[in-house]
Structures are given as C-alpha cells and as structure tokens.
N, C-alpha and C positions, 0 to 999 in steps of 0.2 A: 667428255668429248663431244657426245652428240650437242649438248646444250651449246657448248662454245661453237660448233659449226652453223647452227641454229640460228644463234644472236649473230653471227657474221652475216648469214644470207638476209636475215631479216634489216639487218644496216645496209647491205649492199641494194637492196629493193628500195628503201627509204630514199638513200641518195639518188638513186636512178629517176625514181618520182617527183623529188625536190627540184632536181637539174631541168626535170621536163617542165615541170609548173613556173621557174624561173625565167626560162628562155621564153615560154609563152606570154611573160609579163613584160618583157623587154620589146617585143614587137610595135612599132608606132602605129597609131592609130590612123588611118586615113578616113577623112569625110569628105564627101561629095561635094565639089566645087570650090574646095579650100586647094590651095597650091602646095605643092608636096615641095619643102626644101630639104635638100640633101644635106648642105652643111653652109655655115654662115660664110657671107661674103668676105673675102680676105682685103683688109685695109694696110696698105702698106703705108708705114710713117717714115717720114725724112729723118735723118739724124739728126741730134741738137745742133752739130758743129753748121751744118748746111743752114739750121735757119739762123744762126748766129751771122752766119756770112753775108745771107740775104738781109738781114737787118742794117749790119754795118755799111751795104752796098746804098741803103736809103739815107742812112747817116754816116758820111764817109770820116769826118772827125771824132764821132763818138768812141768811147771806151765800152766796154761790156760790164756788167756789172752783174748779170745773171739769166740763166734761162731755165724757163719751168715749162712743164707740159699741162695742160689741161685738156680733157679729151683729146681730140684729134690736131688741136692748136698750140703753137708754141708762144709762150710772153717774153721776148726779150726785153732785158731792162738795160739802159744806155745812160750814160752820160756823156751830153754833148754842151761842151762849155760849161756853163753855170746852171744848166737845167736838167732833168734827169727824165727820160721819154722811155714809155714802153710801145714796143712793135710788136703788133700780132702778125705771127706768120703761120699760114694755112700748112698743117702736116701732112697733107697727102699730095698737094700740089708744088708747095713750096712759095706760094704767092703770097707777097706782103698785103696785109688787111692794116690799115689804120685806123 
C-alpha cells in the first residue's frame, strides 16, 4: 500500500513539473526592435460565384467553362463565340485583371 502511494506521488510530481516546463516552452520570444504580431491578417476571399459574375460582365455573351482559385485570385475560363478566354479576378476586391 505504501509503495502504491509512493509511486502515485512520484507520478503526480512528475506531471506537475513536466507541465511547468511545457508552458515555459510555449512562451513567445520577443526580440528588441522586432514587431510583435499577435495573429495573421484576415484575408477575405470573395466566393467563386461573384468572380464568375464579374468575368461574365466583362464578356456578356460568354459561357462559363470553369472557375479555379490560385492564391487569392480566381481564373475564370469562358467561351466567347469561337474563342476561349481566361479572365483573372482579384479574390479580395473582385476587380477584373486581364
């Protein structure tokens, strides 16, 4: 019984000391002169349907073939008559970039 109590106390102390070291390791390192960033800036990306509508407004007679996102931009592939056109739309502002 005493041995069981001894091992329980040893494991409890080990857990307390291990938790103290882990929390110390998680503290951020501050360097003099460096900016402190609390979290990454939030980038709002427009939905693909809005990118498609903006591209179709540029080419009113076009038919949508596909929309894909690369980074923060959308690339909309349209068929306008006999030609296939790719229109680039900025994903944060919705501005059409050709």
